N, C-alpha and C positions, 0 to 999 in steps of 0.2 A: 249419391255419394257412397252408399254402402257397397257398391260394386268395385270401388277403386281404393288403392292404398293412399294414405294421406300425402305421401310424396308425389304421387301421380296427380292428385287433385291440385296440389300447389302448382305443379307445372302447367296444368290445364288452366288454372285461374290466371297465372301470370301471362300466358299467351292470349287468353280470352280478353283480358283488359288492355293488353298492349294494342290489339287490333280493333276491339269494340269499345272505343273510348267513351261512348255514351252510356256504357254499362249494359248494353244489350246489342245483339246482332240484329241489324235492320235490313240486310240485303245478302244476296247470294255471294257477292265478292268477299264480304267479311267472313262468312262461314267457310268459303273455299280456302282462303288464306290461313285461317286459324287451324282448320283440320289438317291441311297439308303441312303447315309448320310443325304440327305435332307428329308428323311422320305417317299420316294416313293417306290413302289414295281413293277417296270416294269419287264416283262418277258424277257427272253433272246431274243426271237423272236422280241419283241418290240425294244429292245436295238439295235439289228442288223439292223433293219429297219431304226431306227433313224440315225445311223451312215451312212448307205447306202444313205439316203436322202441327207446327207451333204458330200458325196464322201469320207468318211473315216476320215475326219478331221472336227473339230468343234471349231469355235471361240466362245467367250462368247455371242455375238449377236445370233449366230446359236443355242447355248445352250438355250438361253431364248425362242427362237421359239419352240424348242423341249419341254421345260418345259410347255409352254402354251398348246401345242398339247397334251402332256401326261396328264396334269391336267384335260382336258376335257374327257379323256378316263377312268382315274382311279377315282372311287368314293368310298372311304373307307367306309362311313356309309352304303351304299347299300350292299357292300361286307360283312360287319360284320353282318348286319341284315339277309342276305342270309345264313350265317353260323349258326346263331341262329335258323332260320327256318328249316334248315337241321337237327338240333338236337331236333326238336319239332314235333314229329310224329302226335300228336293230334291237331296240329295247334292252340294251345291255345294263342300264342303270349306272353306268360309269362315264367318266370324262377324264381325259389326261390332265395332269396337273398343269402342263404347258398351255393347253386350251383354256383351262379354268383361269389361269393367271391372265391370259390375253383378254378374256371376257371381263374380268374384274377391273382391269386397268384401262380398257378401251371402249367399254360400252356404258351407256348412261352417264352418270357423273364422273365415272372413272376414278379408281382408287390409285394412290401413289404406290410405288414399289415397296416402300416401308409398310404401308397399311396392309398390302397383300402378304408381305412376309410375316407380319404379326398374325394375320388370320390363319395362314398356313401353319405357323408354329402352334397356335392354339388348337387347330384341328389335326395336328400331327401329320401334316402333308409335306412330303419332300418333292422337289422339282421334277423328279423322274418317275413319280408314282402315278398310279391310276386311282381316281377318287370316286367313291360311291357317292353320287350327288345327293341322295336322300339323307345320308349321314352328315355330309358336309353342311347342308342347309340347316339341319337341326342345330348344329354347333354354331353356325354363322348367325342364325336368327335368335339364339338364346339371349336372354337379358344380360346386359353387361354387369358383372359383379361390382359391388360397391367399392372394392379396393382398388379399382383402376383409376 
């Protein structure tokens, strides 16, 4: 618990007890759903390893340990930047705003036009500009301020 803010622990607890109704995680499916519901993307191998570390059952205190362990492994901004670099054969470090809008709206879960407009406004991107994707990712992956 010392690794997280109280607000984060409350969110973890709520999700934990929503899916682990017995008060503990007893199988891989429960752990998978809980961690992914909290926005993490552990691999199956990582999930199996975490359950094995806790002998196949996990209390909430054990789960907090695993969350701390996994948060040091998973670095979303670096992973997103690596994906942009993979699609940047000339290694320019930039993407057109038009291409970025298309990616955000049509890949994965797909954001709405309004959501992309809000992100662009926050990142100070106009529709005709070129975006340094490393800078954009830092802004897009920053924690949401409390005033939203």
